ROKOL-963242 format. One record per residue (C-alpha): residue number from 1; x, y, z. Coordinates in steps of 0.5 Angstrom, whole numbers. Layout:
BEGIN
<n: NUM | xx: X | yy: Y | zz: Z>
...
END
This chain:
BEGIN
<n: 1 | xx: -115 | yy: 29 | zz: -87>
<n: 2 | xx: -108 | yy: 27 | zz: -85>
<n: 3 | xx: -103 | yy: 27 | zz: -90>
<n: 4 | xx: -97 | yy: 25 | zz: -88>
<n: 5 | xx: -92 | yy: 29 | zz: -94>
<n: 6 | xx: -86 | yy: 25 | zz: -95>
<n: 7 | xx: -80 | yy: 31 | zz: -100>
<n: 8 | xx: -73 | yy: 29 | zz: -102>
<n: 9 | xx: -71 | yy: 36 | zz: -100>
<n: 10 | xx: -74 | yy: 41 | zz: -95>
<n: 11 | xx: -80 | yy: 44 | zz: -100>
<n: 12 | xx: -76 | yy: 51 | zz: -98>
<n: 13 | xx: -75 | yy: 57 | zz: -101>
<n: 14 | xx: -78 | yy: 55 | zz: -107>
<n: 15 | xx: -73 | yy: 57 | zz: -111>
<n: 16 | xx: -72 | yy: 52 | zz: -116>
<n: 17 | xx: -76 | yy: 46 | zz: -119>
<n: 18 | xx: -77 | yy: 40 | zz: -116>
<n: 19 | xx: -77 | yy: 46 | zz: -109>
<n: 20 | xx: -82 | yy: 50 | zz: -113>
<n: 21 | xx: -87 | yy: 45 | zz: -114>
<n: 22 | xx: -86 | yy: 40 | zz: -107>
<n: 23 | xx: -88 | yy: 47 | zz: -104>
<n: 24 | xx: -94 | yy: 50 | zz: -107>
<n: 25 | xx: -97 | yy: 42 | zz: -107>
<n: 26 | xx: -95 | yy: 43 | zz: -99>
<n: 27 | xx: -98 | yy: 49 | zz: -98>
<n: 28 | xx: -104 | yy: 48 | zz: -102>
<n: 29 | xx: -105 | yy: 40 | zz: -99>
<n: 30 | xx: -104 | yy: 45 | zz: -92>
<n: 31 | xx: -110 | yy: 50 | zz: -93>
<n: 32 | xx: -115 | yy: 44 | zz: -92>
<n: 33 | xx: -111 | yy: 37 | zz: -88>
<n: 34 | xx: -106 | yy: 35 | zz: -82>
<n: 35 | xx: -100 | yy: 35 | zz: -85>
<n: 36 | xx: -93 | yy: 31 | zz: -82>
<n: 37 | xx: -88 | yy: 32 | zz: -87>
<n: 38 | xx: -81 | yy: 28 | zz: -87>
<n: 39 | xx: -76 | yy: 31 | zz: -91>
<n: 40 | xx: -68 | yy: 31 | zz: -92>
<n: 41 | xx: -63 | yy: 37 | zz: -91>
<n: 42 | xx: -57 | yy: 36 | zz: -96>
<n: 43 | xx: -55 | yy: 44 | zz: -95>
<n: 44 | xx: -53 | yy: 46 | zz: -88>
<n: 45 | xx: -56 | yy: 53 | zz: -90>
<n: 46 | xx: -64 | yy: 50 | zz: -91>
<n: 47 | xx: -63 | yy: 49 | zz: -84>
<n: 48 | xx: -66 | yy: 57 | zz: -82>
<n: 49 | xx: -74 | yy: 53 | zz: -87>
<n: 50 | xx: -74 | yy: 50 | zz: -81>
<n: 51 | xx: -79 | yy: 55 | zz: -78>
<n: 52 | xx: -82 | yy: 58 | zz: -84>
<n: 53 | xx: -85 | yy: 52 | zz: -85>
<n: 54 | xx: -87 | yy: 49 | zz: -78>
<n: 55 | xx: -94 | yy: 54 | zz: -78>
<n: 56 | xx: -97 | yy: 49 | zz: -84>
<n: 57 | xx: -96 | yy: 43 | zz: -82>
<n: 58 | xx: -98 | yy: 39 | zz: -76>
<n: 59 | xx: -91 | yy: 36 | zz: -74>
<n: 60 | xx: -83 | yy: 37 | zz: -78>
<n: 61 | xx: -79 | yy: 30 | zz: -79>
<n: 62 | xx: -73 | yy: 31 | zz: -82>
<n: 63 | xx: -65 | yy: 29 | zz: -82>
<n: 64 | xx: -58 | yy: 32 | zz: -85>
<n: 65 | xx: -54 | yy: 28 | zz: -90>
<n: 66 | xx: -47 | yy: 30 | zz: -92>
<n: 67 | xx: -46 | yy: 31 | zz: -100>
<n: 68 | xx: -39 | yy: 29 | zz: -100>
<n: 69 | xx: -41 | yy: 22 | zz: -96>
<n: 70 | xx: -47 | yy: 21 | zz: -99>
<n: 71 | xx: -43 | yy: 21 | zz: -106>
<n: 72 | xx: -38 | yy: 16 | zz: -104>
<n: 73 | xx: -45 | yy: 11 | zz: -101>
<n: 74 | xx: -48 | yy: 13 | zz: -108>
<n: 75 | xx: -42 | yy: 10 | zz: -114>
<n: 76 | xx: -43 | yy: 4 | zz: -109>
<n: 77 | xx: -50 | yy: 4 | zz: -110>
<n: 78 | xx: -49 | yy: 4 | zz: -118>
<n: 79 | xx: -45 | yy: -2 | zz: -117>
<n: 80 | xx: -50 | yy: -6 | zz: -114>
<n: 81 | xx: -55 | yy: -4 | zz: -120>
<n: 82 | xx: -59 | yy: 1 | zz: -115>
<n: 83 | xx: -60 | yy: 8 | zz: -117>
<n: 84 | xx: -56 | yy: 13 | zz: -116>
<n: 85 | xx: -60 | yy: 18 | zz: -113>
<n: 86 | xx: -65 | yy: 13 | zz: -108>
<n: 87 | xx: -59 | yy: 12 | zz: -104>
<n: 88 | xx: -57 | yy: 20 | zz: -104>
<n: 89 | xx: -63 | yy: 22 | zz: -101>
<n: 90 | xx: -63 | yy: 15 | zz: -96>
<n: 91 | xx: -63 | yy: 15 | zz: -89>
<n: 92 | xx: -65 | yy: 11 | zz: -83>
<n: 93 | xx: -66 | yy: 16 | zz: -78>
<n: 94 | xx: -70 | yy: 19 | zz: -82>
<n: 95 | xx: -74 | yy: 11 | zz: -83>
<n: 96 | xx: -74 | yy: 11 | zz: -76>
<n: 97 | xx: -79 | yy: 16 | zz: -75>
<n: 98 | xx: -82 | yy: 15 | zz: -82>
<n: 99 | xx: -84 | yy: 9 | zz: -79>
<n: 100 | xx: -86 | yy: 11 | zz: -73>
<n: 101 | xx: -91 | yy: 16 | zz: -76>
<n: 102 | xx: -94 | yy: 10 | zz: -80>
<n: 103 | xx: -94 | yy: 7 | zz: -74>
<n: 104 | xx: -97 | yy: 11 | zz: -70>
<n: 105 | xx: -102 | yy: 15 | zz: -74>
<n: 106 | xx: -108 | yy: 13 | zz: -78>
<n: 107 | xx: -106 | yy: 17 | zz: -85>
<n: 108 | xx: -111 | yy: 18 | zz: -90>
<n: 109 | xx: -106 | yy: 19 | zz: -94>
<n: 110 | xx: -99 | yy: 18 | zz: -97>
<n: 111 | xx: -95 | yy: 24 | zz: -101>
<n: 112 | xx: -88 | yy: 23 | zz: -104>
<n: 113 | xx: -84 | yy: 28 | zz: -109>
<n: 114 | xx: -79 | yy: 26 | zz: -112>
<n: 115 | xx: -77 | yy: 17 | zz: -114>
<n: 116 | xx: -72 | yy: 17 | zz: -108>
<n: 117 | xx: -78 | yy: 17 | zz: -103>
<n: 118 | xx: -81 | yy: 12 | zz: -104>
<n: 119 | xx: -75 | yy: 7 | zz: -101>
<n: 120 | xx: -77 | yy: 9 | zz: -94>
<n: 121 | xx: -85 | yy: 6 | zz: -96>
<n: 122 | xx: -82 | yy: 0 | zz: -99>
<n: 123 | xx: -77 | yy: -1 | zz: -93>
<n: 124 | xx: -83 | yy: 1 | zz: -88>
<n: 125 | xx: -85 | yy: -5 | zz: -85>
<n: 126 | xx: -92 | yy: -1 | zz: -83>
<n: 127 | xx: -93 | yy: 1 | zz: -90>
<n: 128 | xx: -93 | yy: -6 | zz: -95>
<n: 129 | xx: -100 | yy: -9 | zz: -97>
<n: 130 | xx: -103 | yy: -16 | zz: -93>
<n: 131 | xx: -98 | yy: -21 | zz: -94>
<n: 132 | xx: -94 | yy: -18 | zz: -99>
<n: 133 | xx: -87 | yy: -18 | zz: -98>
<n: 134 | xx: -83 | yy: -12 | zz: -97>
<n: 135 | xx: -78 | yy: -14 | zz: -101>
<n: 136 | xx: -83 | yy: -17 | zz: -107>
<n: 137 | xx: -87 | yy: -12 | zz: -109>
<n: 138 | xx: -94 | yy: -13 | zz: -113>
<n: 139 | xx: -93 | yy: -13 | zz: -122>
<n: 140 | xx: -100 | yy: -9 | zz: -121>
<n: 141 | xx: -102 | yy: -2 | zz: -117>
<n: 142 | xx: -103 | yy: -5 | zz: -110>
<n: 143 | xx: -110 | yy: -3 | zz: -109>
<n: 144 | xx: -112 | yy: -8 | zz: -114>
<n: 145 | xx: -110 | yy: -14 | zz: -109>
<n: 146 | xx: -114 | yy: -17 | zz: -105>
<n: 147 | xx: -117 | yy: -16 | zz: -98>
<n: 148 | xx: -113 | yy: -9 | zz: -98>
<n: 149 | xx: -117 | yy: -5 | zz: -93>
<n: 150 | xx: -121 | yy: 2 | zz: -95>
<n: 151 | xx: -117 | yy: 4 | zz: -88>
<n: 152 | xx: -110 | yy: 4 | zz: -92>
<n: 153 | xx: -107 | yy: 10 | zz: -94>
<n: 154 | xx: -107 | yy: 12 | zz: -101>
<n: 155 | xx: -101 | yy: 13 | zz: -103>
<n: 156 | xx: -100 | yy: 18 | zz: -109>
<n: 157 | xx: -92 | yy: 19 | zz: -112>
<n: 158 | xx: -91 | yy: 26 | zz: -115>
<n: 159 | xx: -85 | yy: 24 | zz: -121>
<n: 160 | xx: -85 | yy: 30 | zz: -123>
<n: 161 | xx: -81 | yy: 29 | zz: -129>
<n: 162 | xx: -79 | yy: 21 | zz: -131>
<n: 163 | xx: -72 | yy: 22 | zz: -128>
<n: 164 | xx: -69 | yy: 16 | zz: -132>
<n: 165 | xx: -70 | yy: 19 | zz: -139>
<n: 166 | xx: -68 | yy: 25 | zz: -135>
<n: 167 | xx: -60 | yy: 21 | zz: -135>
<n: 168 | xx: -61 | yy: 18 | zz: -142>
<n: 169 | xx: -61 | yy: 25 | zz: -145>
<n: 170 | xx: -55 | yy: 26 | zz: -141>
<n: 171 | xx: -52 | yy: 20 | zz: -144>
<n: 172 | xx: -52 | yy: 23 | zz: -150>
<n: 173 | xx: -48 | yy: 29 | zz: -149>
<n: 174 | xx: -44 | yy: 26 | zz: -145>
<n: 175 | xx: -37 | yy: 22 | zz: -146>
<n: 176 | xx: -34 | yy: 16 | zz: -142>
<n: 177 | xx: -34 | yy: 15 | zz: -136>
<n: 178 | xx: -40 | yy: 20 | zz: -135>
<n: 179 | xx: -43 | yy: 17 | zz: -141>
<n: 180 | xx: -42 | yy: 10 | zz: -139>
<n: 181 | xx: -45 | yy: 12 | zz: -131>
<n: 182 | xx: -51 | yy: 17 | zz: -134>
<n: 183 | xx: -53 | yy: 10 | zz: -138>
<n: 184 | xx: -52 | yy: 6 | zz: -131>
<n: 185 | xx: -57 | yy: 10 | zz: -128>
<n: 186 | xx: -62 | yy: 11 | zz: -133>
<n: 187 | xx: -62 | yy: 4 | zz: -132>
<n: 188 | xx: -62 | yy: 3 | zz: -126>
<n: 189 | xx: -68 | yy: 7 | zz: -125>
<n: 190 | xx: -73 | yy: 5 | zz: -131>
<n: 191 | xx: -73 | yy: -1 | zz: -125>
<n: 192 | xx: -74 | yy: 2 | zz: -120>
<n: 193 | xx: -80 | yy: 7 | zz: -123>
<n: 194 | xx: -83 | yy: 0 | zz: -125>
<n: 195 | xx: -83 | yy: -2 | zz: -117>
<n: 196 | xx: -87 | yy: 5 | zz: -116>
<n: 197 | xx: -92 | yy: 4 | zz: -121>
<n: 198 | xx: -93 | yy: -3 | zz: -118>
<n: 199 | xx: -94 | yy: 0 | zz: -111>
<n: 200 | xx: -97 | yy: 6 | zz: -111>
<n: 201 | xx: -104 | yy: 8 | zz: -113>
<n: 202 | xx: -103 | yy: 13 | zz: -117>
<n: 203 | xx: -97 | yy: 18 | zz: -120>
<n: 204 | xx: -97 | yy: 25 | zz: -123>
<n: 205 | xx: -92 | yy: 28 | zz: -128>
<n: 206 | xx: -92 | yy: 35 | zz: -130>
<n: 207 | xx: -94 | yy: 35 | zz: -136>
<n: 208 | xx: -97 | yy: 30 | zz: -142>
<n: 209 | xx: -91 | yy: 29 | zz: -145>
<n: 210 | xx: -88 | yy: 26 | zz: -139>
<n: 211 | xx: -93 | yy: 22 | zz: -138>
<n: 212 | xx: -94 | yy: 18 | zz: -145>
<n: 213 | xx: -87 | yy: 18 | zz: -143>
<n: 214 | xx: -88 | yy: 14 | zz: -137>
<n: 215 | xx: -94 | yy: 10 | zz: -140>
<n: 216 | xx: -90 | yy: 6 | zz: -146>
<n: 217 | xx: -84 | yy: 4 | zz: -140>
<n: 218 | xx: -90 | yy: 3 | zz: -136>
<n: 219 | xx: -96 | yy: 1 | zz: -138>
<n: 220 | xx: -101 | yy: -2 | zz: -132>
<n: 221 | xx: -100 | yy: 4 | zz: -128>
<n: 222 | xx: -104 | yy: 9 | zz: -126>
<n: 223 | xx: -100 | yy: 15 | zz: -130>
<n: 224 | xx: -103 | yy: 22 | zz: -128>
<n: 225 | xx: -101 | yy: 29 | zz: -132>
<n: 226 | xx: -101 | yy: 35 | zz: -126>
<n: 227 | xx: -98 | yy: 41 | zz: -130>
<n: 228 | xx: -95 | yy: 46 | zz: -124>
<n: 229 | xx: -97 | yy: 53 | zz: -123>
<n: 230 | xx: -94 | yy: 61 | zz: -123>
<n: 231 | xx: -95 | yy: 66 | zz: -118>
<n: 232 | xx: -98 | yy: 70 | zz: -121>
<n: 233 | xx: -100 | yy: 75 | zz: -117>
<n: 234 | xx: -92 | yy: 76 | zz: -115>
<n: 235 | xx: -89 | yy: 74 | zz: -121>
<n: 236 | xx: -93 | yy: 80 | zz: -125>
<n: 237 | xx: -91 | yy: 85 | zz: -131>
<n: 238 | xx: -94 | yy: 91 | zz: -125>
<n: 239 | xx: -87 | yy: 88 | zz: -122>
<n: 240 | xx: -83 | yy: 95 | zz: -121>
<n: 241 | xx: -75 | yy: 94 | zz: -121>
<n: 242 | xx: -69 | yy: 99 | zz: -117>
<n: 243 | xx: -66 | yy: 95 | zz: -123>
<n: 244 | xx: -60 | yy: 101 | zz: -126>
<n: 245 | xx: -59 | yy: 99 | zz: -133>
<n: 246 | xx: -55 | yy: 102 | zz: -139>
<n: 247 | xx: -56 | yy: 99 | zz: -145>
<n: 248 | xx: -61 | yy: 92 | zz: -148>
<n: 249 | xx: -60 | yy: 87 | zz: -143>
<n: 250 | xx: -62 | yy: 79 | zz: -144>
<n: 251 | xx: -63 | yy: 75 | zz: -137>
<n: 252 | xx: -63 | yy: 67 | zz: -136>
<n: 253 | xx: -64 | yy: 65 | zz: -130>
<n: 254 | xx: -63 | yy: 58 | zz: -126>
<n: 255 | xx: -59 | yy: 54 | zz: -120>
<n: 256 | xx: -53 | yy: 54 | zz: -124>
<n: 257 | xx: -48 | yy: 49 | zz: -122>
<n: 258 | xx: -55 | yy: 44 | zz: -124>
<n: 259 | xx: -52 | yy: 42 | zz: -131>
<n: 260 | xx: -58 | yy: 41 | zz: -136>
<n: 261 | xx: -56 | yy: 51 | zz: -134>
<n: 262 | xx: -50 | yy: 50 | zz: -134>
<n: 263 | xx: -49 | yy: 46 | zz: -141>
<n: 264 | xx: -54 | yy: 51 | zz: -144>
<n: 265 | xx: -52 | yy: 59 | zz: -142>
<n: 266 | xx: -44 | yy: 55 | zz: -144>
<n: 267 | xx: -47 | yy: 54 | zz: -151>
<n: 268 | xx: -51 | yy: 61 | zz: -152>
<n: 269 | xx: -45 | yy: 65 | zz: -149>
<n: 270 | xx: -40 | yy: 61 | zz: -154>
<n: 271 | xx: -44 | yy: 60 | zz: -160>
<n: 272 | xx: -50 | yy: 64 | zz: -159>
<n: 273 | xx: -48 | yy: 72 | zz: -156>
<n: 274 | xx: -42 | yy: 74 | zz: -159>
<n: 275 | xx: -48 | yy: 75 | zz: -167>
<n: 276 | xx: -53 | yy: 78 | zz: -163>
<n: 277 | xx: -47 | yy: 83 | zz: -160>
<n: 278 | xx: -44 | yy: 83 | zz: -168>
<n: 279 | xx: -52 | yy: 86 | zz: -169>
<n: 280 | xx: -52 | yy: 91 | zz: -162>
<n: 281 | xx: -46 | yy: 93 | zz: -159>
<n: 282 | xx: -48 | yy: 94 | zz: -152>
<n: 283 | xx: -53 | yy: 89 | zz: -151>
<n: 284 | xx: -52 | yy: 85 | zz: -144>
<n: 285 | xx: -53 | yy: 77 | zz: -142>
<n: 286 | xx: -55 | yy: 77 | zz: -134>
<n: 287 | xx: -54 | yy: 70 | zz: -131>
<n: 288 | xx: -57 | yy: 70 | zz: -125>
<n: 289 | xx: -59 | yy: 64 | zz: -120>
<n: 290 | xx: -55 | yy: 61 | zz: -114>
<n: 291 | xx: -48 | yy: 56 | zz: -114>
<n: 292 | xx: -45 | yy: 59 | zz: -122>
<n: 293 | xx: -39 | yy: 53 | zz: -122>
<n: 294 | xx: -33 | yy: 53 | zz: -125>
<n: 295 | xx: -35 | yy: 53 | zz: -132>
<n: 296 | xx: -40 | yy: 59 | zz: -131>
<n: 297 | xx: -36 | yy: 63 | zz: -128>
<n: 298 | xx: -31 | yy: 63 | zz: -133>
<n: 299 | xx: -36 | yy: 65 | zz: -138>
<n: 300 | xx: -34 | yy: 71 | zz: -135>
<n: 301 | xx: -30 | yy: 72 | zz: -139>
<n: 302 | xx: -34 | yy: 73 | zz: -146>
<n: 303 | xx: -35 | yy: 81 | zz: -147>
<n: 304 | xx: -42 | yy: 82 | zz: -144>
<n: 305 | xx: -44 | yy: 78 | zz: -140>
<n: 306 | xx: -44 | yy: 78 | zz: -131>
<n: 307 | xx: -45 | yy: 73 | zz: -127>
<n: 308 | xx: -50 | yy: 75 | zz: -121>
<n: 309 | xx: -50 | yy: 69 | zz: -116>
<n: 310 | xx: -56 | yy: 68 | zz: -112>
<n: 311 | xx: -61 | yy: 74 | zz: -111>
<n: 312 | xx: -66 | yy: 75 | zz: -106>
<n: 313 | xx: -71 | yy: 77 | zz: -112>
<n: 314 | xx: -70 | yy: 74 | zz: -119>
<n: 315 | xx: -76 | yy: 79 | zz: -121>
<n: 316 | xx: -72 | yy: 85 | zz: -121>
<n: 317 | xx: -67 | yy: 81 | zz: -126>
<n: 318 | xx: -73 | yy: 79 | zz: -131>
<n: 319 | xx: -76 | yy: 86 | zz: -130>
<n: 320 | xx: -70 | yy: 89 | zz: -133>
<n: 321 | xx: -69 | yy: 84 | zz: -139>
<n: 322 | xx: -71 | yy: 87 | zz: -146>
<n: 323 | xx: -71 | yy: 79 | zz: -146>
<n: 324 | xx: -71 | yy: 73 | zz: -143>
<n: 325 | xx: -66 | yy: 67 | zz: -146>
<n: 326 | xx: -68 | yy: 59 | zz: -144>
<n: 327 | xx: -63 | yy: 56 | zz: -148>
<n: 328 | xx: -64 | yy: 49 | zz: -145>
<n: 329 | xx: -63 | yy: 43 | zz: -149>
<n: 330 | xx: -63 | yy: 37 | zz: -144>
<n: 331 | xx: -70 | yy: 39 | zz: -141>
<n: 332 | xx: -75 | yy: 35 | zz: -138>
<n: 333 | xx: -82 | yy: 37 | zz: -137>
<n: 334 | xx: -84 | yy: 44 | zz: -136>
<n: 335 | xx: -79 | yy: 50 | zz: -134>
<n: 336 | xx: -81 | yy: 54 | zz: -128>
<n: 337 | xx: -76 | yy: 60 | zz: -130>
<n: 338 | xx: -82 | yy: 60 | zz: -138>
<n: 339 | xx: -86 | yy: 61 | zz: -133>
<n: 340 | xx: -85 | yy: 66 | zz: -129>
<n: 341 | xx: -82 | yy: 70 | zz: -135>
<n: 342 | xx: -89 | yy: 69 | zz: -138>
<n: 343 | xx: -92 | yy: 71 | zz: -131>
<n: 344 | xx: -88 | yy: 78 | zz: -131>
<n: 345 | xx: -90 | yy: 80 | zz: -139>
<n: 346 | xx: -83 | yy: 79 | zz: -141>
<n: 347 | xx: -82 | yy: 77 | zz: -149>
<n: 348 | xx: -78 | yy: 69 | zz: -149>
<n: 349 | xx: -74 | yy: 65 | zz: -154>
<n: 350 | xx: -72 | yy: 59 | zz: -152>
<n: 351 | xx: -70 | yy: 53 | zz: -155>
<n: 352 | xx: -76 | yy: 47 | zz: -157>
<n: 353 | xx: -74 | yy: 43 | zz: -151>
<n: 354 | xx: -75 | yy: 48 | zz: -147>
<n: 355 | xx: -82 | yy: 49 | zz: -148>
<n: 356 | xx: -84 | yy: 42 | zz: -149>
<n: 357 | xx: -89 | yy: 42 | zz: -143>
<n: 358 | xx: -92 | yy: 48 | zz: -143>
<n: 359 | xx: -98 | yy: 51 | zz: -148>
<n: 360 | xx: -96 | yy: 57 | zz: -151>
<n: 361 | xx: -96 | yy: 57 | zz: -158>
<n: 362 | xx: -90 | yy: 59 | zz: -162>
<n: 363 | xx: -89 | yy: 64 | zz: -166>
<n: 364 | xx: -94 | yy: 68 | zz: -161>
<n: 365 | xx: -93 | yy: 66 | zz: -155>
<n: 366 | xx: -85 | yy: 64 | zz: -155>
<n: 367 | xx: -80 | yy: 65 | zz: -161>
<n: 368 | xx: -77 | yy: 58 | zz: -161>
<n: 369 | xx: -70 | yy: 56 | zz: -164>
<n: 370 | xx: -65 | yy: 51 | zz: -166>
<n: 371 | xx: -60 | yy: 54 | zz: -168>
<n: 372 | xx: -54 | yy: 60 | zz: -167>
<n: 373 | xx: -56 | yy: 64 | zz: -172>
<n: 374 | xx: -63 | yy: 63 | zz: -171>
<n: 375 | xx: -64 | yy: 64 | zz: -165>
<n: 376 | xx: -59 | yy: 71 | zz: -165>
<n: 377 | xx: -63 | yy: 73 | zz: -170>
<n: 378 | xx: -70 | yy: 72 | zz: -165>
<n: 379 | xx: -67 | yy: 76 | zz: -160>
<n: 380 | xx: -64 | yy: 82 | zz: -165>
<n: 381 | xx: -71 | yy: 82 | zz: -167>
<n: 382 | xx: -74 | yy: 84 | zz: -160>
<n: 383 | xx: -70 | yy: 88 | zz: -157>
<n: 384 | xx: -70 | yy: 92 | zz: -164>
<n: 385 | xx: -78 | yy: 93 | zz: -163>
<n: 386 | xx: -81 | yy: 95 | zz: -157>
<n: 387 | xx: -88 | yy: 94 | zz: -161>
<n: 388 | xx: -86 | yy: 85 | zz: -162>
<n: 389 | xx: -83 | yy: 85 | zz: -155>
<n: 390 | xx: -89 | yy: 88 | zz: -152>
<n: 391 | xx: -94 | yy: 83 | zz: -157>
<n: 392 | xx: -90 | yy: 78 | zz: -154>
<n: 393 | xx: -90 | yy: 79 | zz: -147>
<n: 394 | xx: -98 | yy: 80 | zz: -147>
<n: 395 | xx: -100 | yy: 74 | zz: -150>
<n: 396 | xx: -95 | yy: 70 | zz: -146>
<n: 397 | xx: -97 | yy: 73 | zz: -139>
<n: 398 | xx: -104 | yy: 71 | zz: -143>
<n: 399 | xx: -101 | yy: 63 | zz: -143>
<n: 400 | xx: -99 | yy: 63 | zz: -136>
<n: 401 | xx: -107 | yy: 66 | zz: -134>
<n: 402 | xx: -111 | yy: 60 | zz: -138>
<n: 403 | xx: -106 | yy: 54 | zz: -136>
<n: 404 | xx: -102 | yy: 55 | zz: -131>
<n: 405 | xx: -106 | yy: 57 | zz: -124>
<n: 406 | xx: -103 | yy: 53 | zz: -118>
<n: 407 | xx: -111 | yy: 53 | zz: -115>
<n: 408 | xx: -114 | yy: 50 | zz: -122>
<n: 409 | xx: -108 | yy: 45 | zz: -123>
<n: 410 | xx: -107 | yy: 43 | zz: -116>
<n: 411 | xx: -115 | yy: 41 | zz: -115>
<n: 412 | xx: -114 | yy: 36 | zz: -119>
<n: 413 | xx: -109 | yy: 34 | zz: -113>
<n: 414 | xx: -116 | yy: 35 | zz: -108>
<n: 415 | xx: -121 | yy: 30 | zz: -111>
<n: 416 | xx: -117 | yy: 26 | zz: -111>
<n: 417 | xx: -116 | yy: 26 | zz: -104>
<n: 418 | xx: -123 | yy: 27 | zz: -103>
<n: 419 | xx: -125 | yy: 22 | zz: -106>
<n: 420 | xx: -120 | yy: 17 | zz: -102>
<n: 421 | xx: -120 | yy: 10 | zz: -103>
<n: 422 | xx: -127 | yy: 10 | zz: -108>
<n: 423 | xx: -122 | yy: 14 | zz: -112>
<n: 424 | xx: -117 | yy: 8 | zz: -111>
<n: 425 | xx: -121 | yy: 2 | zz: -113>
<n: 426 | xx: -126 | yy: 6 | zz: -118>
<n: 427 | xx: -118 | yy: 8 | zz: -122>
<n: 428 | xx: -116 | yy: 1 | zz: -121>
<n: 429 | xx: -123 | yy: -2 | zz: -124>
<n: 430 | xx: -122 | yy: 3 | zz: -130>
<n: 431 | xx: -114 | yy: 2 | zz: -131>
<n: 432 | xx: -115 | yy: -6 | zz: -132>
<n: 433 | xx: -121 | yy: -7 | zz: -135>
<n: 434 | xx: -121 | yy: 0 | zz: -141>
<n: 435 | xx: -114 | yy: 0 | zz: -143>
<n: 436 | xx: -114 | yy: 5 | zz: -147>
<n: 437 | xx: -119 | yy: 10 | zz: -143>
<n: 438 | xx: -115 | yy: 13 | zz: -137>
<n: 439 | xx: -120 | yy: 13 | zz: -131>
<n: 440 | xx: -117 | yy: 20 | zz: -129>
<n: 441 | xx: -118 | yy: 24 | zz: -134>
<n: 442 | xx: -124 | yy: 21 | zz: -137>
<n: 443 | xx: -127 | yy: 23 | zz: -129>
<n: 444 | xx: -124 | yy: 29 | zz: -126>
<n: 445 | xx: -124 | yy: 33 | zz: -133>
END
């Protein structure tokens, strides 16, 4: 089949949350279908990866956006009650290329990765359903409009997480004026998510919890939970690290200018780590990830804290760790950093927010702690007990092998695409005539 794949960031390299998911979906689909990729580049360094993707897809279409200019334009969008993220990732040049592609190519599926890419379809005259003005999307999924031809592409939106809820979470932990900005963006995105639910045949989310959150606000959308996976051959307990350490080590991984990571690791370093070091004076914490901002860099002043910045292979730091810590207090969806540590067979201590989307048994696969004393106590127990660490690591690896195979989880997407219009029509009927039953769960499980 021919698939148009729209991604708000170039889906390579798979080194952060949204890119890990979009790359693995793209790779999976490219093994079976003809893919045309349209994407944006917001970091000039990523231009080098166009060639890496060219062998996977039929064609690549992209535009480079300037973050400084886009931030200014996004501020105006907010004043007009439009989502910041939509304005940030919109390009007139890319819209023209997408419209040309849709006009010339009979696509079977149009797949959007992340909500800002819906704007390209909302603005494209060639993607509108018959008799539907572009400015007035329907109040129910477009698949149910009378006269929709069977040849119309299947529209799939991968929201990943419910971003409106994420911005609400940001607002709770912020003060004026950022609280007002975050609340405003949350409200704008909630309206935009409703518009997406009315337009797309299917909406994908990363977990059952995210699905429930969206269904509570958009009950008429056809919403499906499709969990992430992890490459358990690449992230393996068999990996041999050349990391040289001279004492017990904790590791945290993540992009270090992303606010939830920054806020979580700052709380950990200032409130948890010093307590643990009272029991284990030579304990070290490695904060591993690209683009550490000024707040993160300042944490180097704390005894035992090391900031690595970008590393070529995060596995060296995972394998060297006695314990992996994920102290996120703001988190949505599934944390890939947890899955990667699990796959490496590492003992993990995290907050309930960091584990909420993952099918893991607390106390058997992972230790979950909320306050400073409990978190540090869990770390000390694991660092001082090798047998206990190995037990948690073995159980964590088993959790990944059972539930987090990309091939297994993406088979749901395969079946949606294979059924095409038949899937769309049956889903619409079930959605409206059996309100308490989700067609996709009934049919595909």
